[in-house]
Each structure stands twice: as structure tokens, then as C-alpha cells.
mmCIF file of the N, C-alpha and C atoms, coordinates in Angstrom:
data_MODEL
# 
_entry.id   MODEL 
# 
loop_
_atom_site.group_PDB 
_atom_site.id 
_atom_site.type_symbol 
_atom_site.label_atom_id 
_atom_site.label_alt_id 
_atom_site.label_comp_id 
_atom_site.label_asym_id 
_atom_site.label_entity_id 
_atom_site.label_seq_id 
_atom_site.pdbx_PDB_ins_code 
_atom_site.Cartn_x 
_atom_site.Cartn_y 
_atom_site.Cartn_z 
_atom_site.occupancy 
_atom_site.B_iso_or_equiv 
_atom_site.pdbx_formal_charge 
_atom_site.auth_seq_id 
_atom_site.auth_comp_id 
_atom_site.auth_asym_id 
_atom_site.auth_atom_id 
_atom_site.pdbx_PDB_model_num 
ATOM 1   N N  . UNK A 1 1  ? -27.402 86.853 52.883 1.00 0.00 ? 1  UNK A N  1 
ATOM 2   C CA . UNK A 1 1  ? -27.275 88.179 52.310 1.00 0.00 ? 1  UNK A CA 1 
ATOM 3   C C  . UNK A 1 1  ? -28.641 88.783 52.037 1.00 0.00 ? 1  UNK A C  1 
ATOM 4   N N  . UNK A 1 2  ? -29.714 88.094 52.347 1.00 0.00 ? 2  UNK A N  1 
ATOM 5   C CA . UNK A 1 2  ? -31.050 88.638 52.200 1.00 0.00 ? 2  UNK A CA 1 
ATOM 6   C C  . UNK A 1 2  ? -31.653 88.476 50.821 1.00 0.00 ? 2  UNK A C  1 
ATOM 7   N N  . UNK A 1 3  ? -30.962 87.814 49.907 1.00 0.00 ? 3  UNK A N  1 
ATOM 8   C CA . UNK A 1 3  ? -31.502 87.635 48.561 1.00 0.00 ? 3  UNK A CA 1 
ATOM 9   C C  . UNK A 1 3  ? -32.359 86.378 48.514 1.00 0.00 ? 3  UNK A C  1 
ATOM 10  N N  . UNK A 1 4  ? -33.379 86.417 47.712 1.00 0.00 ? 4  UNK A N  1 
ATOM 11  C CA . UNK A 1 4  ? -34.256 85.265 47.557 1.00 0.00 ? 4  UNK A CA 1 
ATOM 12  C C  . UNK A 1 4  ? -34.147 84.738 46.145 1.00 0.00 ? 4  UNK A C  1 
ATOM 13  N N  . UNK A 1 5  ? -34.202 83.430 46.027 1.00 0.00 ? 5  UNK A N  1 
ATOM 14  C CA . UNK A 1 5  ? -34.167 82.776 44.726 1.00 0.00 ? 5  UNK A CA 1 
ATOM 15  C C  . UNK A 1 5  ? -35.360 81.852 44.625 1.00 0.00 ? 5  UNK A C  1 
ATOM 16  N N  . UNK A 1 6  ? -35.951 81.792 43.455 1.00 0.00 ? 6  UNK A N  1 
ATOM 17  C CA . UNK A 1 6  ? -37.082 80.905 43.226 1.00 0.00 ? 6  UNK A CA 1 
ATOM 18  C C  . UNK A 1 6  ? -36.753 79.997 42.056 1.00 0.00 ? 6  UNK A C  1 
ATOM 19  N N  . UNK A 1 7  ? -37.101 78.749 42.217 1.00 0.00 ? 7  UNK A N  1 
ATOM 20  C CA . UNK A 1 7  ? -36.897 77.767 41.169 1.00 0.00 ? 7  UNK A CA 1 
ATOM 21  C C  . UNK A 1 7  ? -38.252 77.153 40.841 1.00 0.00 ? 7  UNK A C  1 
ATOM 22  N N  . UNK A 1 8  ? -38.617 77.184 39.591 1.00 0.00 ? 8  UNK A N  1 
ATOM 23  C CA . UNK A 1 8  ? -39.878 76.583 39.159 1.00 0.00 ? 8  UNK A CA 1 
ATOM 24  C C  . UNK A 1 8  ? -39.600 75.164 38.678 1.00 0.00 ? 8  UNK A C  1 
ATOM 25  N N  . UNK A 1 9  ? -40.383 74.220 39.175 1.00 0.00 ? 9  UNK A N  1 
ATOM 26  C CA . UNK A 1 9  ? -40.225 72.828 38.757 1.00 0.00 ? 9  UNK A CA 1 
ATOM 27  C C  . UNK A 1 9  ? -41.587 72.153 38.765 1.00 0.00 ? 9  UNK A C  1 
ATOM 28  N N  . UNK A 1 10 ? -41.669 71.051 38.062 1.00 0.00 ? 10 UNK A N  1 
ATOM 29  C CA . UNK A 1 10 ? -42.901 70.274 38.043 1.00 0.00 ? 10 UNK A CA 1 
ATOM 30  C C  . UNK A 1 10 ? -42.649 68.935 38.720 1.00 0.00 ? 10 UNK A C  1 
ATOM 31  N N  . UNK A 1 11 ? -43.587 68.489 39.510 1.00 0.00 ? 11 UNK A N  1 
ATOM 32  C CA . UNK A 1 11 ? -43.493 67.213 40.198 1.00 0.00 ? 11 UNK A CA 1 
ATOM 33  C C  . UNK A 1 11 ? -44.498 66.255 39.598 1.00 0.00 ? 11 UNK A C  1 
ATOM 34  N N  . UNK A 1 12 ? -44.119 65.007 39.538 1.00 0.00 ? 12 UNK A N  1 
ATOM 35  C CA . UNK A 1 12 ? -44.991 64.000 38.960 1.00 0.00 ? 12 UNK A CA 1 
ATOM 36  C C  . UNK A 1 12 ? -45.297 62.947 40.021 1.00 0.00 ? 12 UNK A C  1 
ATOM 37  N N  . UNK A 1 13 ? -46.559 62.669 40.223 1.00 0.00 ? 13 UNK A N  1 
ATOM 38  C CA . UNK A 1 13 ? -46.978 61.661 41.183 1.00 0.00 ? 13 UNK A CA 1 
ATOM 39  C C  . UNK A 1 13 ? -47.373 60.399 40.426 1.00 0.00 ? 13 UNK A C  1 
ATOM 40  N N  . UNK A 1 14 ? -46.919 59.256 40.905 1.00 0.00 ? 14 UNK A N  1 
ATOM 41  C CA . UNK A 1 14 ? -47.262 57.993 40.272 1.00 0.00 ? 14 UNK A CA 1 
ATOM 42  C C  . UNK A 1 14 ? -46.335 57.661 39.120 1.00 0.00 ? 14 UNK A C  1 
ATOM 43  N N  . UNK A 1 15 ? -46.554 56.508 38.516 1.00 0.00 ? 15 UNK A N  1 
ATOM 44  C CA . UNK A 1 15 ? -45.760 56.069 37.377 1.00 0.00 ? 15 UNK A CA 1 
ATOM 45  C C  . UNK A 1 15 ? -46.691 55.776 36.215 1.00 0.00 ? 15 UNK A C  1 
ATOM 46  N N  . UNK A 1 16 ? -46.156 55.812 35.011 1.00 0.00 ? 16 UNK A N  1 
ATOM 47  C CA . UNK A 1 16 ? -46.975 55.553 33.830 1.00 0.00 ? 16 UNK A CA 1 
ATOM 48  C C  . UNK A 1 16 ? -47.207 54.051 33.665 1.00 0.00 ? 16 UNK A C  1 
ATOM 49  N N  . UNK A 1 17 ? -48.095 53.694 32.775 1.00 0.00 ? 17 UNK A N  1 
ATOM 50  C CA . UNK A 1 17 ? -48.413 52.287 32.528 1.00 0.00 ? 17 UNK A CA 1 
ATOM 51  C C  . UNK A 1 17 ? -47.190 51.539 32.005 1.00 0.00 ? 17 UNK A C  1 
ATOM 52  N N  . UNK A 1 18 ? -46.423 52.156 31.119 1.00 0.00 ? 18 UNK A N  1 
ATOM 53  C CA . UNK A 1 18 ? -45.255 51.468 30.558 1.00 0.00 ? 18 UNK A CA 1 
ATOM 54  C C  . UNK A 1 18 ? -44.167 51.267 31.617 1.00 0.00 ? 18 UNK A C  1 
ATOM 55  N N  . UNK A 1 19 ? -44.013 52.231 32.527 1.00 0.00 ? 19 UNK A N  1 
ATOM 56  C CA . UNK A 1 19 ? -43.053 52.063 33.613 1.00 0.00 ? 19 UNK A CA 1 
ATOM 57  C C  . UNK A 1 19 ? -43.500 50.954 34.559 1.00 0.00 ? 19 UNK A C  1 
ATOM 58  N N  . UNK A 1 20 ? -44.807 50.871 34.836 1.00 0.00 ? 20 UNK A N  1 
ATOM 59  C CA . UNK A 1 20 ? -45.337 49.825 35.708 1.00 0.00 ? 20 UNK A CA 1 
ATOM 60  C C  . UNK A 1 20 ? -45.151 48.450 35.063 1.00 0.00 ? 20 UNK A C  1 
ATOM 61  N N  . UNK A 1 21 ? -45.362 48.363 33.759 1.00 0.00 ? 21 UNK A N  1 
ATOM 62  C CA . UNK A 1 21 ? -45.159 47.085 33.065 1.00 0.00 ? 21 UNK A CA 1 
ATOM 63  C C  . UNK A 1 21 ? -43.693 46.683 33.086 1.00 0.00 ? 21 UNK A C  1 
ATOM 64  N N  . UNK A 1 22 ? -42.797 47.666 32.956 1.00 0.00 ? 22 UNK A N  1 
ATOM 65  C CA . UNK A 1 22 ? -41.363 47.386 32.996 1.00 0.00 ? 22 UNK A CA 1 
ATOM 66  C C  . UNK A 1 22 ? -40.969 46.838 34.371 1.00 0.00 ? 22 UNK A C  1 
ATOM 67  N N  . UNK A 1 23 ? -41.481 47.458 35.444 1.00 0.00 ? 23 UNK A N  1 
ATOM 68  C CA . UNK A 1 23 ? -41.195 46.973 36.793 1.00 0.00 ? 23 UNK A CA 1 
ATOM 69  C C  . UNK A 1 23 ? -41.801 45.595 37.027 1.00 0.00 ? 23 UNK A C  1 
ATOM 70  N N  . UNK A 1 24 ? -43.028 45.378 36.561 1.00 0.00 ? 24 UNK A N  1 
ATOM 71  C CA . UNK A 1 24 ? -43.678 44.070 36.720 1.00 0.00 ? 24 UNK A CA 1 
ATOM 72  C C  . UNK A 1 24 ? -42.911 42.968 36.028 1.00 0.00 ? 24 UNK A C  1 
ATOM 73  N N  . UNK A 1 25 ? -42.392 43.246 34.834 1.00 0.00 ? 25 UNK A N  1 
ATOM 74  C CA . UNK A 1 25 ? -41.605 42.253 34.108 1.00 0.00 ? 25 UNK A CA 1 
ATOM 75  C C  . UNK A 1 25 ? -40.298 41.965 34.837 1.00 0.00 ? 25 UNK A C  1 
ATOM 76  N N  . UNK A 1 26 ? -39.666 43.011 35.378 1.00 0.00 ? 26 UNK A N  1 
ATOM 77  C CA . UNK A 1 26 ? -38.425 42.833 36.134 1.00 0.00 ? 26 UNK A CA 1 
ATOM 78  C C  . UNK A 1 26 ? -38.663 41.969 37.368 1.00 0.00 ? 26 UNK A C  1 
ATOM 79  N N  . UNK A 1 27 ? -39.776 42.202 38.055 1.00 0.00 ? 27 UNK A N  1 
ATOM 80  C CA . UNK A 1 27 ? -40.095 41.420 39.256 1.00 0.00 ? 27 UNK A CA 1 
ATOM 81  C C  . UNK A 1 27 ? -40.404 39.971 38.888 1.00 0.00 ? 27 UNK A C  1 
ATOM 82  N N  . UNK A 1 28 ? -41.152 39.754 37.792 1.00 0.00 ? 28 UNK A N  1 
ATOM 83  C CA . UNK A 1 28 ? -41.468 38.378 37.381 1.00 0.00 ? 28 UNK A CA 1 
ATOM 84  C C  . UNK A 1 28 ? -40.215 37.611 36.968 1.00 0.00 ? 28 UNK A C  1 
ATOM 85  N N  . UNK A 1 29 ? -39.302 38.281 36.256 1.00 0.00 ? 29 UNK A N  1 
ATOM 86  C CA . UNK A 1 29 ? -38.112 37.592 35.751 1.00 0.00 ? 29 UNK A CA 1 
ATOM 87  C C  . UNK A 1 29 ? -37.080 37.320 36.832 1.00 0.00 ? 29 UNK A C  1 
ATOM 88  N N  . UNK A 1 30 ? -36.784 38.320 37.670 1.00 0.00 ? 30 UNK A N  1 
ATOM 89  C CA . UNK A 1 30 ? -35.670 38.182 38.609 1.00 0.00 ? 30 UNK A CA 1 
ATOM 90  C C  . UNK A 1 30 ? -36.102 38.035 40.061 1.00 0.00 ? 30 UNK A C  1 
ATOM 91  N N  . UNK A 1 31 ? -37.358 38.265 40.359 1.00 0.00 ? 31 UNK A N  1 
ATOM 92  C CA . UNK A 1 31 ? -37.818 38.231 41.736 1.00 0.00 ? 31 UNK A CA 1 
ATOM 93  C C  . UNK A 1 31 ? -38.188 36.835 42.193 1.00 0.00 ? 31 UNK A C  1 
ATOM 94  N N  . UNK A 1 32 ? -38.561 36.695 43.461 1.00 0.00 ? 32 UNK A N  1 
ATOM 95  C CA . UNK A 1 32 ? -39.023 35.405 43.991 1.00 0.00 ? 32 UNK A CA 1 
ATOM 96  C C  . UNK A 1 32 ? -40.276 34.922 43.257 1.00 0.00 ? 32 UNK A C  1 
ATOM 97  N N  . UNK A 1 33 ? -40.496 33.619 43.264 1.00 0.00 ? 33 UNK A N  1 
ATOM 98  C CA . UNK A 1 33 ? -41.566 33.042 42.446 1.00 0.00 ? 33 UNK A CA 1 
ATOM 99  C C  . UNK A 1 33 ? -42.964 33.306 42.988 1.00 0.00 ? 33 UNK A C  1 
ATOM 100 N N  . UNK A 1 34 ? -43.144 33.412 44.296 1.00 0.00 ? 34 UNK A N  1 
ATOM 101 C CA . UNK A 1 34 ? -44.493 33.557 44.845 1.00 0.00 ? 34 UNK A CA 1 
ATOM 102 C C  . UNK A 1 34 ? -44.920 35.009 45.005 1.00 0.00 ? 34 UNK A C  1 
ATOM 103 N N  . UNK A 1 35 ? -44.169 35.943 44.439 1.00 0.00 ? 35 UNK A N  1 
ATOM 104 C CA . UNK A 1 35 ? -44.505 37.363 44.525 1.00 0.00 ? 35 UNK A CA 1 
ATOM 105 C C  . UNK A 1 35 ? -45.409 37.732 43.356 1.00 0.00 ? 35 UNK A C  1 
ATOM 106 N N  . UNK A 1 36 ? -46.481 38.449 43.643 1.00 0.00 ? 36 UNK A N  1 
ATOM 107 C CA . UNK A 1 36 ? -47.418 38.877 42.607 1.00 0.00 ? 36 UNK A CA 1 
ATOM 108 C C  . UNK A 1 36 ? -47.346 40.395 42.471 1.00 0.00 ? 36 UNK A C  1 
ATOM 109 N N  . UNK A 1 37 ? -47.334 40.895 41.224 1.00 0.00 ? 37 UNK A N  1 
ATOM 110 C CA . UNK A 1 37 ? -47.298 42.328 40.955 1.00 0.00 ? 37 UNK A CA 1 
ATOM 111 C C  . UNK A 1 37 ? -48.536 42.705 40.152 1.00 0.00 ? 37 UNK A C  1 
ATOM 112 N N  . UNK A 1 38 ? -49.255 43.742 40.603 1.00 0.00 ? 38 UNK A N  1 
ATOM 113 C CA . UNK A 1 38 ? -50.469 44.208 39.935 1.00 0.00 ? 38 UNK A CA 1 
ATOM 114 C C  . UNK A 1 38 ? -50.336 45.700 39.658 1.00 0.00 ? 38 UNK A C  1 
ATOM 115 N N  . UNK A 1 39 ? -50.748 46.110 38.464 1.00 0.00 ? 39 UNK A N  1 
ATOM 116 C CA . UNK A 1 39 ? -50.786 47.526 38.128 1.00 0.00 ? 39 UNK A CA 1 
ATOM 117 C C  . UNK A 1 39 ? -52.144 48.063 38.553 1.00 0.00 ? 39 UNK A C  1 
ATOM 118 N N  . UNK A 1 40 ? -52.130 49.065 39.428 1.00 0.00 ? 40 UNK A N  1 
ATOM 119 C CA . UNK A 1 40 ? -53.372 49.661 39.927 1.00 0.00 ? 40 UNK A CA 1 
ATOM 120 C C  . UNK A 1 40 ? -53.290 51.168 39.730 1.00 0.00 ? 40 UNK A C  1 
ATOM 121 N N  . UNK A 1 41 ? -53.784 51.634 38.600 1.00 0.00 ? 41 UNK A N  1 
ATOM 122 C CA . UNK A 1 41 ? -53.757 53.064 38.310 1.00 0.00 ? 41 UNK A CA 1 
ATOM 123 C C  . UNK A 1 41 ? -52.337 53.555 38.098 1.00 0.00 ? 41 UNK A C  1 
ATOM 124 N N  . UNK A 1 42 ? -51.883 54.425 38.979 1.00 0.00 ? 42 UNK A N  1 
ATOM 125 C CA . UNK A 1 42 ? -50.535 54.973 38.887 1.00 0.00 ? 42 UNK A CA 1 
ATOM 126 C C  . UNK A 1 42 ? -49.583 54.278 39.850 1.00 0.00 ? 42 UNK A C  1 
ATOM 127 N N  . UNK A 1 43 ? -49.951 53.106 40.342 1.00 0.00 ? 43 UNK A N  1 
ATOM 128 C CA . UNK A 1 43 ? -49.144 52.372 41.300 1.00 0.00 ? 43 UNK A CA 1 
ATOM 129 C C  . UNK A 1 43 ? -48.926 50.950 40.820 1.00 0.00 ? 43 UNK A C  1 
ATOM 130 N N  . UNK A 1 44 ? -47.897 50.344 41.358 1.00 0.00 ? 44 UNK A N  1 
ATOM 131 C CA . UNK A 1 44 ? -47.653 48.923 41.146 1.00 0.00 ? 44 UNK A CA 1 
ATOM 132 C C  . UNK A 1 44 ? -47.719 48.267 42.515 1.00 0.00 ? 44 UNK A C  1 
ATOM 133 N N  . UNK A 1 45 ? -48.704 47.408 42.715 1.00 0.00 ? 45 UNK A N  1 
ATOM 134 C CA . UNK A 1 45 ? -48.868 46.744 44.002 1.00 0.00 ? 45 UNK A CA 1 
ATOM 135 C C  . UNK A 1 45 ? -48.195 45.379 43.945 1.00 0.00 ? 45 UNK A C  1 
ATOM 136 N N  . UNK A 1 46 ? -47.304 45.145 44.884 1.00 0.00 ? 46 UNK A N  1 
ATOM 137 C CA . UNK A 1 46 ? -46.583 43.877 44.973 1.00 0.00 ? 46 UNK A CA 1 
ATOM 138 C C  . UNK A 1 46 ? -47.034 43.192 46.249 1.00 0.00 ? 46 UNK A C  1 
ATOM 139 N N  . UNK A 1 47 ? -47.445 41.927 46.142 1.00 0.00 ? 47 UNK A N  1 
ATOM 140 C CA . UNK A 1 47 ? -47.940 41.219 47.318 1.00 0.00 ? 47 UNK A CA 1 
ATOM 141 C C  . UNK A 1 47 ? -47.285 39.853 47.417 1.00 0.00 ? 47 UNK A C  1 
ATOM 142 N N  . UNK A 1 48 ? -47.122 39.429 48.664 1.00 0.00 ? 48 UNK A N  1 
ATOM 143 C CA . UNK A 1 48 ? -46.552 38.118 48.961 1.00 0.00 ? 48 UNK A CA 1 
ATOM 144 C C  . UNK A 1 48 ? -46.918 37.774 50.398 1.00 0.00 ? 48 UNK A C  1 
ATOM 145 N N  . UNK A 1 49 ? -46.881 36.502 50.731 1.00 0.00 ? 49 UNK A N  1 
ATOM 146 C CA . UNK A 1 49 ? -47.156 36.088 52.102 1.00 0.00 ? 49 UNK A CA 1 
ATOM 147 C C  . UNK A 1 49 ? -45.940 36.313 52.996 1.00 0.00 ? 49 UNK A C  1 
ATOM 148 N N  . UNK A 1 50 ? -44.757 36.356 52.411 1.00 0.00 ? 50 UNK A N  1 
ATOM 149 C CA . UNK A 1 50 ? -43.522 36.453 53.178 1.00 0.00 ? 50 UNK A CA 1 
ATOM 150 C C  . UNK A 1 50 ? -42.938 37.862 53.124 1.00 0.00 ? 50 UNK A C  1 
ATOM 151 N N  . UNK A 1 51 ? -42.600 38.416 54.277 1.00 0.00 ? 51 UNK A N  1 
ATOM 152 C CA . UNK A 1 51 ? -41.949 39.724 54.332 1.00 0.00 ? 51 UNK A CA 1 
ATOM 153 C C  . UNK A 1 51 ? -40.561 39.674 53.701 1.00 0.00 ? 51 UNK A C  1 
ATOM 154 N N  . UNK A 1 52 ? -39.876 38.549 53.877 1.00 0.00 ? 52 UNK A N  1 
ATOM 155 C CA . UNK A 1 52 ? -38.532 38.420 53.330 1.00 0.00 ? 52 UNK A CA 1 
ATOM 156 C C  . UNK A 1 52 ? -38.545 38.551 51.809 1.00 0.00 ? 52 UNK A C  1 
ATOM 157 N N  . UNK A 1 53 ? -39.542 37.992 51.164 1.00 0.00 ? 53 UNK A N  1 
ATOM 158 C CA . UNK A 1 53 ? -39.634 38.091 49.708 1.00 0.00 ? 53 UNK A CA 1 
ATOM 159 C C  . UNK A 1 53 ? -39.925 39.523 49.270 1.00 0.00 ? 53 UNK A C  1 
ATOM 160 N N  . UNK A 1 54 ? -40.748 40.237 50.028 1.00 0.00 ? 54 UNK A N  1 
ATOM 161 C CA . UNK A 1 54 ? -41.006 41.643 49.716 1.00 0.00 ? 54 UNK A CA 1 
ATOM 162 C C  . UNK A 1 54 ? -39.745 42.482 49.882 1.00 0.00 ? 54 UNK A C  1 
ATOM 163 N N  . UNK A 1 55 ? -38.952 42.170 50.900 1.00 0.00 ? 55 UNK A N  1 
ATOM 164 C CA . UNK A 1 55 ? -37.685 42.870 51.088 1.00 0.00 ? 55 UNK A CA 1 
ATOM 165 C C  . UNK A 1 55 ? -36.719 42.556 49.961 1.00 0.00 ? 55 UNK A C  1 
ATOM 166 N N  . UNK A 1 56 ? -36.746 41.325 49.453 1.00 0.00 ? 56 UNK A N  1 
ATOM 167 C CA . UNK A 1 56 ? -35.904 40.963 48.313 1.00 0.00 ? 56 UNK A CA 1 
ATOM 168 C C  . UNK A 1 56 ? -36.306 41.757 47.068 1.00 0.00 ? 56 UNK A C  1 
ATOM 169 N N  . UNK A 1 57 ? -37.605 41.949 46.868 1.00 0.00 ? 57 UNK A N  1 
ATOM 170 C CA . UNK A 1 57 ? -38.088 42.728 45.729 1.00 0.00 ? 57 UNK A CA 1 
ATOM 171 C C  . UNK A 1 57 ? -37.662 44.187 45.872 1.00 0.00 ? 57 UNK A C  1 
ATOM 172 N N  . UNK A 1 58 ? -37.750 44.730 47.090 1.00 0.00 ? 58 UNK A N  1 
ATOM 173 C CA . UNK A 1 58 ? -37.311 46.101 47.314 1.00 0.00 ? 58 UNK A CA 1 
ATOM 174 C C  . UNK A 1 58 ? -35.829 46.253 47.004 1.00 0.00 ? 58 UNK A C  1 
ATOM 175 N N  . UNK A 1 59 ? -35.015 45.310 47.443 1.00 0.00 ? 59 UNK A N  1 
ATOM 176 C CA . UNK A 1 59 ? -33.582 45.364 47.157 1.00 0.00 ? 59 UNK A CA 1 
ATOM 177 C C  . UNK A 1 59 ? -33.324 45.256 45.660 1.00 0.00 ? 59 UNK A C  1 
ATOM 178 N N  . UNK A 1 60 ? -34.079 44.401 44.978 1.00 0.00 ? 60 UNK A N  1 
ATOM 179 C CA . UNK A 1 60 ? -33.945 44.244 43.530 1.00 0.00 ? 60 UNK A CA 1 
ATOM 180 C C  . UNK A 1 60 ? -34.237 45.549 42.802 1.00 0.00 ? 60 UNK A C  1 
ATOM 181 N N  . UNK A 1 61 ? -35.308 46.243 43.215 1.00 0.00 ? 61 UNK A N  1 
ATOM 182 C CA . UNK A 1 61 ? -35.680 47.492 42.564 1.00 0.00 ? 61 UNK A CA 1 
ATOM 183 C C  . UNK A 1 61 ? -34.715 48.626 42.898 1.00 0.00 ? 61 UNK A C  1 
ATOM 184 N N  . UNK A 1 62 ? -34.139 48.611 44.096 1.00 0.00 ? 62 UNK A N  1 
ATOM 185 C CA . UNK A 1 62 ? -33.144 49.633 44.441 1.00 0.00 ? 62 UNK A CA 1 
ATOM 186 C C  . UNK A 1 62 ? -31.877 49.472 43.615 1.00 0.00 ? 62 UNK A C  1 
ATOM 187 N N  . UNK A 1 63 ? -31.488 48.221 43.349 1.00 0.00 ? 63 UNK A N  1 
ATOM 188 C CA . UNK A 1 63 ? -30.266 47.951 42.598 1.00 0.00 ? 63 UNK A CA 1 
ATOM 189 C C  . UNK A 1 63 ? -30.457 48.119 41.095 1.00 0.00 ? 63 UNK A C  1 
ATOM 190 N N  . UNK A 1 64 ? -31.692 48.067 40.618 1.00 0.00 ? 64 UNK A N  1 
ATOM 191 C CA . UNK A 1 64 ? -31.960 48.156 39.183 1.00 0.00 ? 64 UNK A CA 1 
ATOM 192 C C  . UNK A 1 64 ? -31.651 49.568 38.676 1.00 0.00 ? 64 UNK A C  1 
ATOM 193 N N  . UNK A 1 65 ? -31.175 49.636 37.447 1.00 0.00 ? 65 UNK A N  1 
ATOM 194 C CA . UNK A 1 65 ? -30.857 50.911 36.819 1.00 0.00 ? 65 UNK A CA 1 
ATOM 195 C C  . UNK A 1 65 ? -32.113 51.449 36.139 1.00 0.00 ? 65 UNK A C  1 
ATOM 196 N N  . UNK A 1 66 ? -32.910 52.219 36.881 1.00 0.00 ? 66 UNK A N  1 
ATOM 197 C CA . UNK A 1 66 ? -34.171 52.755 36.379 1.00 0.00 ? 66 UNK A CA 1 
ATOM 198 C C  . UNK A 1 66 ? -34.014 54.241 36.076 1.00 0.00 ? 66 UNK A C  1 
ATOM 199 N N  . UNK A 1 67 ? -34.760 54.739 35.112 1.00 0.00 ? 67 UNK A N  1 
ATOM 200 C CA . UNK A 1 67 ? -34.695 56.146 34.757 1.00 0.00 ? 67 UNK A CA 1 
ATOM 201 C C  . UNK A 1 67 ? -35.776 56.976 35.450 1.00 0.00 ? 67 UNK A C  1 
ATOM 202 N N  . UNK A 1 68 ? -36.375 56.427 36.501 1.00 0.00 ? 68 UNK A N  1 
ATOM 203 C CA . UNK A 1 68 ? -37.382 57.137 37.276 1.00 0.00 ? 68 UNK A CA 1 
ATOM 204 C C  . UNK A 1 68 ? -37.245 56.728 38.738 1.00 0.00 ? 68 UNK A C  1 
ATOM 205 N N  . UNK A 1 69 ? -37.762 57.560 39.626 1.00 0.00 ? 69 UNK A N  1 
ATOM 206 C CA . UNK A 1 69 ? -37.659 57.316 41.065 1.00 0.00 ? 69 UNK A CA 1 
ATOM 207 C C  . UNK A 1 69 ? -38.692 56.285 41.509 1.00 0.00 ? 69 UNK A C  1 
ATOM 208 N N  . UNK A 1 70 ? -38.325 55.481 42.486 1.00 0.00 ? 70 UNK A N  1 
ATOM 209 C CA . UNK A 1 70 ? -39.209 54.447 43.023 1.00 0.00 ? 70 UNK A CA 1 
ATOM 210 C C  . UNK A 1 70 ? -39.382 54.710 44.513 1.00 0.00 ? 70 UNK A C  1 
ATOM 211 N N  . UNK A 1 71 ? -40.634 54.639 44.974 1.00 0.00 ? 71 UNK A N  1 
ATOM 212 C CA . UNK A 1 71 ? -40.931 54.857 46.378 1.00 0.00 ? 71 UNK A CA 1 
ATOM 213 C C  . UNK A 1 71 ? -41.750 53.676 46.898 1.00 0.00 ? 71 UNK A C  1 
ATOM 214 N N  . UNK A 1 72 ? -41.463 53.242 48.115 1.00 0.00 ? 72 UNK A N  1 
ATOM 215 C CA . UNK A 1 72 ? -42.159 52.107 48.715 1.00 0.00 ? 72 UNK A CA 1 
ATOM 216 C C  . UNK A 1 72 ? -43.059 52.633 49.821 1.00 0.00 ? 72 UNK A C  1 
ATOM 217 N N  . UNK A 1 73 ? -44.356 52.322 49.765 1.00 0.00 ? 73 UNK A N  1 
ATOM 218 C CA . UNK A 1 73 ? -45.304 52.768 50.782 1.00 0.00 ? 73 UNK A CA 1 
ATOM 219 C C  . UNK A 1 73 ? -46.133 51.581 51.256 1.00 0.00 ? 73 UNK A C  1 
ATOM 220 N N  . UNK A 1 74 ? -46.694 51.718 52.466 1.00 0.00 ? 74 UNK A N  1 
ATOM 221 C CA . UNK A 1 74 ? -47.605 50.746 53.045 1.00 0.00 ? 74 UNK A CA 1 
ATOM 222 C C  . UNK A 1 74 ? -47.007 49.346 53.122 1.00 0.00 ? 74 UNK A C  1 
ATOM 223 N N  . UNK A 1 75 ? -45.769 49.278 53.591 1.00 0.00 ? 75 UNK A N  1 
ATOM 224 C CA . UNK A 1 75 ? -45.120 47.981 53.783 1.00 0.00 ? 75 UNK A CA 1 
ATOM 225 C C  . UNK A 1 75 ? -45.554 47.396 55.112 1.00 0.00 ? 75 UNK A C  1 
ATOM 226 N N  . UNK A 1 76 ? -46.044 46.170 55.082 1.00 0.00 ? 76 UNK A N  1 
ATOM 227 C CA . UNK A 1 76 ? -46.473 45.515 56.321 1.00 0.00 ? 76 UNK A CA 1 
ATOM 228 C C  . UNK A 1 76 ? -45.691 44.261 56.532 1.00 0.00 ? 76 UNK A C  1 
# 
């Protein structure tokens, strides 16, 4: 109909320190034993020698009831 609508919103990049600590604790408690989680600024870096364990951590975080969005980048 030719009408335009604008919506103002704010976007947030990264996660806070408390959110990163919450994710790190979840990974340590329920994740595989050889997975290491490090807080690096606004990111949580998870490392392991096995791809299968990293995929298990991703599945764990997808199933978790979190109040913020989680994104996975630089998966090798």
C-alpha cells in the first residue's frame, strides 16, 4: 500500500561477564571433561581436541534454557 514503518531497536554484541561465567559453569558441570572454556572479553572461547566434544557442548547450550541468544563462530 506504499506505507512505510520504522521500528527503533538496540542491538547488543557479545555477552556480559556474568553471562560468560554462567555458561562456563554450565559447560564445566554438564559438558565433557576435556573441554576448556575461557572468557575472552565479550566472548566465551571453548576449546577441545575432539570435534565431537565441541558438538556436544553446542547441543548442550542449544538445549539449555538461557535468557540470552547464543551464537557459535569459528568452528573448526
